[in-house]
N, C-alpha and C positions, 0 to 999 in steps of 0.2 A: 504493499499500500504506500502511495506517495504521501509524504508528511512534510508539511512546511512549519519550521520551527520559528515562532513569534519571539523575537529577541529586540531588546533595547540597544543592544550592541551592532545590529545589523540594518543597513539602510535598505529599505523595501522600494522597489522600483515599479513603474508601471508595467514593465515587462513582467517582471516578478508576479505581479497580480493577475496579468494575463494568462501566465502558465498555471496559476493556482486554480483559476477558474477553468480553464481548459482542459486541465488534466484531472479535475476533480480531487484536488489533494485535501487531506485533512489537515487540521491545526493542531499544534501543540504549543505550549509554553515552554521557553527554554528555562534552564536551571536559573541563568541570569535574570530573566523576567521574574520568574517567582520570588527569588531574593529581594529584587528591589521593590516589588509590590507589597511583600510581607514586611519589610524594613519601613517603608513608607507608613504603613497602617500603624504598625507598632509605635512609631514615633509620634503620630497624631494621638493615640490612645493615652500615651505618657503626658503629653503635652496638655491634653484636655483635662487631666486629672489635677494639673496643678494651675492651669490656666485661668486668671481672674478677669481679664479683658475680652469683651465679646470677639468672636471670629466669623467674619461673614459667611453665611450659609451653613456654618456648622453648629453655631448655637444662636443664631439669628434667625429672622424671616428673610424672605427673598425679595430682590428688586426694591421697589420703594418701601418695603417692609423691613429693611436692613437694620432698622434701629429697635425692633421688638425682640427682646430677649426671650429666649426659649429655655425652660427648665431641664436640666440633665435626663430627667426620667422621660423626656418626651422628644428627645433627639431623634430616636428611630423613627417614631411616628411622624416627625417633622419630614423626614426624607420619603417616607411611604406616602404621605399626603401629596408631596411635590410631585412624585411622578404621576399620581393618580388625576391631580387637577390640571396638570400640564398635557395630558393625553386628550387633545381636543381637536385634532385634525380632521380636515374634511376633503371633499373631492374625490378624483379617483385614487385607487389604490397604486401605491410605488410598485413597479414590476419587480418580481421576486429576484431577477438577476441583480438589481440595484440593491434591494435589501440585503442580499447575501455580501455585496460590497461594504454595505454599511456595518454590519456584524464585524467585517474583517477589519475594517478602519477602526472601529471602536476598541476592538481587543488590542490592536497596534498601539493605539494612543495611551490606553490604561497600562501597558506593559513597561513604560518608563519609570514607573514607580515615583510619580509626581502627584497622584490623584488621591491617594490615602484610601482606596477601595480595598475590601477584602479581598484575599487571594480566591476564595471560593466564588466571589462574584464574577471575576473575570474567567475563571475555569467554567462556570456555567454558560457563559456567552460562548466559550469555545464547544462546549457540549451542543448548544443550540445549532452552531455552525455545522458541526461535524453529522449530527443527526439530520441536518436539513430541515430544522424547524425554522420557519421563516415568519417572523411577526407580520402583521397586516398592519402597513403604515400608509398614511394617506399624503398626498402631494400637497395640500394646502395647510399652513398654520405656522410656518416658520418666517421669521423677520430676518434671519441671517445674523442675529446678534440679540441676545445672549445665546450664540450658537443656534443649533437647530432644535429648539425646546420641544415643540410639540411633536415632530417627527421622531426624535430619539426617545421620547416618554413612551410613545406606541412601541418602539423597538424594544425598550425594556421592561414595559409591562409583564411580559411573560415570566421575567425572573421572580416576580411576586406571585405567580399563579393567576395573573389577570390578564385581560385583553384576549385577542385572537390570534392564531397562527395558521399558517398554510403549511400542511404536512401531507406528504404523497399526494400532491395534487388537490386537497379539498381543505375547507376552512374549518377549523374546530375552536372550542375555547382552550386557552392555553394549559389550564391545570389538567384537562382530559389528557392531552399529548404528554405533558410531563409525567402523569401517572403511568400511561402506557409505554413511555420509554425508559422508566425507573429514574427519571431525574427528580430531585428535590428542589422546590422553590427556595428562595433567599429572604433572610431577615435583614433588612438594611441596617446599617449603623450610621452613625454620625458621618456627615459629608457625602455619603455614597451616591444618594439621589441626585445631587447636584453635580457629582462627577459623571454620571451617566447620561444626563440631559445637557449639560453644557458642554458643547463641542460642535464641530463642523462637519460630522460625518454624513449628514443628509447631502449638503453641498458637495462634499468631498467624493461621496459614491457616486453622484450624478456625474461629477466632472471627470472621474476616471473612466467611467463609462463612455461619456461623450468623447473622451480623448482617444480611447481604444478603437472606438468607431471612427473617429476622424483619421487616425493613422491609415486605416482601410480605405476611408473615402478619397483621400489624397492619392494613393496609388490607383484606386478605381477611375478617378477623374482623368488621369494621365492615360489610361487604358482605352476608355470609352472615348476620350477625346480625340486619341490618335485614330481610332476606328472612323470617327466622324470626317476627321482631316482626310483620310483617304478616300472616303465615300464622297467628298465634296469635291476631289481632285485637286487637293491643296498642295503648296509648295512646301518644300523641306528647308529651304535657305533660311527662314527665320529661326531654326531651331538648331543650326550650327553652333559649335561650341565657341568659337572665337568672337561671335557678337555678344555672348553672354559673359565672356570673361572680362569685356571691357565695363561690364556694370555686374559685378559678381556678387550679387546676392544668393546665398546659398540655395535657397528653394529654387530659385529661377534656373540655376545651373542644373540642379537636379531634374527638374521638369524636362528641361531641353533634352538631356540625356536620355530620359525616359520615354519621350516621343520618338527618338531616333531609334531607341532599342525596339521599341513595340512595333515600328513599321519597317524594321531591318529586312530587305529582300523583297519588298513589296514591288510588284509590276506596274501598279497603277501609279505609285509614288515616283517611280524612275522614268515615266513616259514624258514626253514634251509637254511643256504647260502653255497654253495660250495666254493666260491671264498673267498680268504682271505682278499683282500681289492679290493676297486674301483679306477678307473682313477681319477685323479685330478680334472677334470671337474665335478665329482660328489663329491668326498670326500672333496674337498675344498671349496664348495659352502659357508659356513660360513665366511671363511677368504676373498673370493673374493666379494660376495654379500655384507659382512659387511663393508669391506674397501668403497664401494660405497656409503653405507648408512652413513658413518662417513663424507665423502666427502660432501654429500649432505646437512648434518647438518652444517658443515661449511661455505659452501656457502650460505646457507638460512641466517645464522648470518650475513654475508656482505650484502645481499640485503635488510634484514629488516633494517639494519641501513641506507642504501641509501634511501630507499623510505620514511624514516622519516627525511630526510635531506633537506637543501636548496641548490641547485646546480647551481644557475646562477651566473652571474657576471656582473658589480660589486655588492656587498652586501651592503644593506643600514641598519644601526644601529641608529635608532632614538635615543634610550636611551644614546648610547654613543656619539652621534653626529659625527658620521663616516660614510664615504662612501668608502669602500674597495675594490679595484681590486685584486682579489686573485686567486685561482686556483680550487676552489671546483667543478667546471664542468669536471675536468680531470677523465676519467673512468679506471684509472688503477686498482683500487680495484675491479671493476667489470670485466674489462677484464680478469685479472688472474683467478677470480672466475669462469667465464664463460669457460675458457679454461680447468680449474680443472675439472669441472662438465662435460664437453663433454668427457673427457679422462675416467673419473670415470663411466659414463653410457655406454659409448663404450665398457668398459669391460664386463658389464652384457650381451652385445651382443656377445661379443667375446668368453666367455665361454658358452653361449647358442649354438652357432653354433658347439662347440666341443661336447657338449652333443648330439646334432643332429647327428653328424658324427659316434659317438659310437653306437646309436640306429639303424643305417642302415647298421652296419658293418657285420651283419650275426653271432654275438657272443650272448653268454648268451641266448641261445635257442630260439633266435629270427631269423626269416628267412631274408637273404639277401635282403636289400632295403624294408623291411617291406611288402612284398606281398608273398601270397602262392606259386606262380610260378614264381620265378625270372628267367630272361632269355627270356621267352616269355613276361614277364612283367618287365618293368624297375622300376615300383613303385614310391619309394620315392628318387630315385637315384638324380633327377634333382633339387628337392627343396632344397637339401644340396648345390648345385652349386650356387643357388640363394642367400643362406644365405651367402656362402663364398663370392660372389660378394659384398654383402651389407657390410659384416664385412671389406673387403678390402677398401671399400669407405669410411666407419668411420676411418679407420686408417689414410686415407690421410686427412680427415676433421679435426682430432685432432692434426695437426700440429699447434703449438700455434699461435694465431694471435698477442698476447700480447708481442711476443719479437720483433715485427716489430714497425717501426716509421718512417715516410717520412716527412721531412720539409714541412711546409706550411705558407701561409701569408708572404711572403719574409723574412722568417727566425724569424719572431715574435713568431710563433707557432712552436718551433723547436723541440718538443717531444710529441707524441700524442699516444694514447692508443690502437689504432684500435680495441676497444672494441664492435664496431658495428659489424665488421667482425666476432668476437668470438660469438657474440649473434646469427647471422642468421647460423654459422656452428653448432653452440650447437643445435639450433633448429633442424636442418637437422639429426643431429646424433640421436636425441631423436626420431623423426619420424621413423628413420631406425631400432632402436631397438625395437620399436613396431612391426614393420614388422618380425624381427628375432624372437620375441616371438610367432607371429602366426605361423611362420614354426615350431618352436619346440613343440607348442602345438599341431598342426597336427600330427607330428610325434610320439609324446608321447602317444596320444590317439590312434593312430593306433597300437603302440606297446603293450598298455595295453590289447587290445583284443586277442593278442597272449598268454596272461596269464590266460585266462578264462579256468576253471570257478572260479578261485580265484578272488576275489574282492579287490579293493584299498580301501582307507578309505571312510567312508560315505561322507565326504566334497568333496573328488575328485570324488566319483560316481554321487553325485548329478550334479556336474559341468558338467561332461561327458555326462550325460543324456540330459542337455540343448544343449551342443555342438554338439551332433549327430542329432538333430533336423535340424541343419543348415549344417554340414558337416559330411555325412554317412561315415562308413568304406569303404575303397577302396579294392575291391575284385579284381579287374581287371584294367589295365591301363585306364586312362581316362584324358580329359583335366584339367590340375591341376591348371592354374592362377585363375580359377573361385573359386575354393576350397580353394585357398591362400587368396583371396580378402575376401571371407566369413569368414574365419578365423581370418582376420585382424580385421573386423568389430565387431566380437565376442569379440577379445582381448580388443578392445577400450571400450566396454560396459560391459563387465563381472563383476558381483559381487564379491568383494574381502573380504568380511566380513567373 
């Protein structure tokens, strides 16, 4: 069985997370993690035994109630009340694959031994992950500071035998599943509820998911764009290396190289071209796709820092003998990154739709709307409408969430990141761009057939051979939504090597 050891001494990368998810690894806490978690909890217990001054969230209320002192015999109930009262999410359920990442990131964050949770609490989160017990979490409710309070409350309710979980494909009360799997619920001690709820794991999990999808979308954009370029009878000169070396943005260079590699050996590309130049949606693929690659790389660096961080509050420092109430829960870095990523990925879809429009325009010896008898047949007229609708929606979704802030908790929490809204919007944009590539591939593959007997590159021809087994050439009008859905499923799983 593949096991990934969660350790405060090990930097976890986005690629590590991809491998954990794809290989269905189980998690374990390293010896170092167990030692640090236990040491931090022991330190707080000793400190609370002699502490006379109030410590926020440990023996006080929360938010604007921070000046209300809680008696020692009610500190555990305080934490349980916190989890229950904050579980007030609404809207659609968070996809299970993202809940899975939330659990992983929460375990990682608690492993550093700065949160003063019990070891058994973290171990139970590990048990939930390994038993594939995924809490039901809702998309709406977080302001992105003080962390993702509401989503994380739903994530952690099952620890107390409360809330609902998805187990083996069905929704059950958490306590029922815990009994069935032999897991015991937790009795929270001081500070623990706040440690579980105060953090950025909702934003973080969405960001990780969006980035892992974005890495694929960047490669997919270059492959589908290359097929469209050949279908449009485009020129290769704008993709030669030396024109990009004099403007050496990394993503731009990578994109030009990818287009050349994808079309290497194409008979269509090699033939004499009548046109002097191509429209921007083809000629500027390196500049546009490349800028998105560079943005993805920047946002990746932000999230790799975040997922290797402690983001709850207050933070406990046994070595320094300090408990500090700060603001590491604030999601501003993530909110800005998610907004930036959404804009960058949306641009891949924007330029994709323009290529679709050019392909159906009846130029470059292609028939209008890519059918042999336009007029009697509408052909590929309306898939472009669908693409335009999706692109327009993306433009609306790309209005930044991070520029908004609404005062909460009676003014104590007077600036929030709205990073959770940035996260769910970014997710929707990415799903939309997958659809746009499905539409473009369907158009490009249709257009390539009008270039026969000339062939595209061996790589493209191999891909199209697989594609045609699912989505045949359209000779006469047919119901198109089924073809589009089949194309989408192909795009989601097509090999990119």
